[in-house]
C-alpha positions as CSV (number, residue, x, y, z in Angstrom):
1,M,86.5,138.6,-57.6
2,I,89.2,137.8,-60.2
3,N,88.3,137.4,-63.9
4,T,90.2,134.3,-64.7
5,N,89.4,134.7,-68.4
6,R,91.4,138.0,-68.3
7,I,94.3,136.2,-66.6
8,D,94.2,133.5,-69.3
9,E,94.3,136.2,-72.0
10,L,97.3,137.9,-70.4
11,R,99.1,134.5,-70.1
12,E,98.5,134.0,-73.8
13,E,99.6,137.5,-74.7
14,V,102.8,137.7,-72.6
15,G,103.6,134.1,-71.8
16,P,103.5,132.3,-68.5
17,D,106.9,133.5,-67.3
18,D,106.2,137.1,-68.1
19,L,102.8,136.9,-66.6
20,N,104.4,136.5,-63.1
21,E,106.4,139.7,-63.8
22,V,103.3,141.6,-64.9
23,I,101.5,140.5,-61.8
24,E,104.5,141.6,-59.6
25,L,104.8,145.0,-61.2
26,F,101.0,145.5,-60.9
27,C,101.1,144.6,-57.2
28,E,104.0,146.9,-56.5
29,E,102.2,149.8,-58.2
30,M,98.9,148.9,-56.5
31,E,100.5,148.7,-53.0
32,E,102.4,152.0,-53.5
33,T,99.3,153.8,-54.6
34,L,97.1,152.3,-51.9
35,S,99.7,153.2,-49.2
36,T,99.5,156.9,-50.3
37,L,95.8,157.3,-50.6
38,D,95.3,158.4,-47.0
39,Q,97.7,161.3,-47.6
40,T,96.3,162.2,-51.0
41,A,94.4,165.5,-51.3
42,L,90.7,165.0,-51.8
43,Q,90.8,166.8,-55.2
44,D,93.5,164.3,-56.4
45,L,91.7,161.2,-55.2
46,P,89.5,160.7,-58.3
47,G,92.6,160.5,-60.5
48,Q,94.2,158.0,-58.2
49,L,91.1,155.9,-58.0
50,H,90.8,156.0,-61.7
51,F,94.3,154.8,-62.1
52,L,93.7,151.9,-59.6
53,K,90.4,151.1,-61.4
54,G,92.0,150.7,-64.8
55,S,95.0,148.8,-63.5
56,A,92.9,146.4,-61.6
57,L,90.6,145.9,-64.6
58,N,93.6,145.2,-66.9
59,L,94.6,142.4,-64.6
60,G,91.1,141.0,-64.1
61,L,90.6,142.2,-60.5
62,D,87.0,143.0,-61.1
63,R,86.0,143.5,-57.5
64,V,88.9,146.0,-56.9
65,S,88.0,147.8,-60.1
66,D,84.3,148.0,-59.1
67,L,85.1,149.4,-55.7
68,C,87.4,152.0,-57.1
69,R,84.8,153.0,-59.6
70,A,82.1,153.3,-56.9
71,E,84.3,155.6,-54.8
72,E,85.4,157.6,-57.8
73,L,81.8,158.3,-58.7
74,R,80.9,159.0,-55.1
75,L,83.7,161.6,-55.0
76,K,82.5,163.2,-58.2
77,S,79.1,163.6,-56.7
78,D,80.3,164.9,-53.4
79,P,84.0,165.9,-53.4
80,T,84.0,166.7,-49.7
81,V,83.4,163.1,-48.5
82,A,86.5,161.0,-48.1
83,P,86.3,157.6,-49.9
84,D,86.1,154.3,-48.2
85,I,89.6,153.0,-49.0
86,S,89.5,150.1,-46.5
87,A,87.1,148.1,-48.7
88,I,89.4,148.6,-51.7
89,R,92.5,147.6,-49.6
90,Q,90.7,144.4,-48.4
91,A,89.6,143.5,-51.9
92,Y,93.1,143.9,-53.1
93,C,94.5,141.8,-50.3
94,D,92.1,139.0,-51.1
95,A,92.9,139.2,-54.8
96,R,96.7,139.3,-54.0
97,Q,96.4,136.0,-52.3
98,I,94.6,134.4,-55.2
99,L,97.2,136.0,-57.7
100,S,100.0,134.5,-55.7
101,S,98.6,131.0,-56.2
102,L,98.5,131.3,-60.0
């Protein structure tokens, strides 16, 4: 679910104190974007999912990134079908709990 090697890399890159700030900023952006996905026009969803995918991957949230990627690809193959955002939200909530314990 969380790539701890990536978290360790970030900790080395920014330091332990700044890692907490990076995590908080990420969580704020993630929560803001997730909260607006239901109101996002279908044609704009691939871009939003791509943003979430990249952000999650940068922080080591592999499961969240994988789910965003899958929904992004599904939308590209059939842009009329709304993505399953609930799985992404749940994976993020699970990851958030783990991140808060780091």
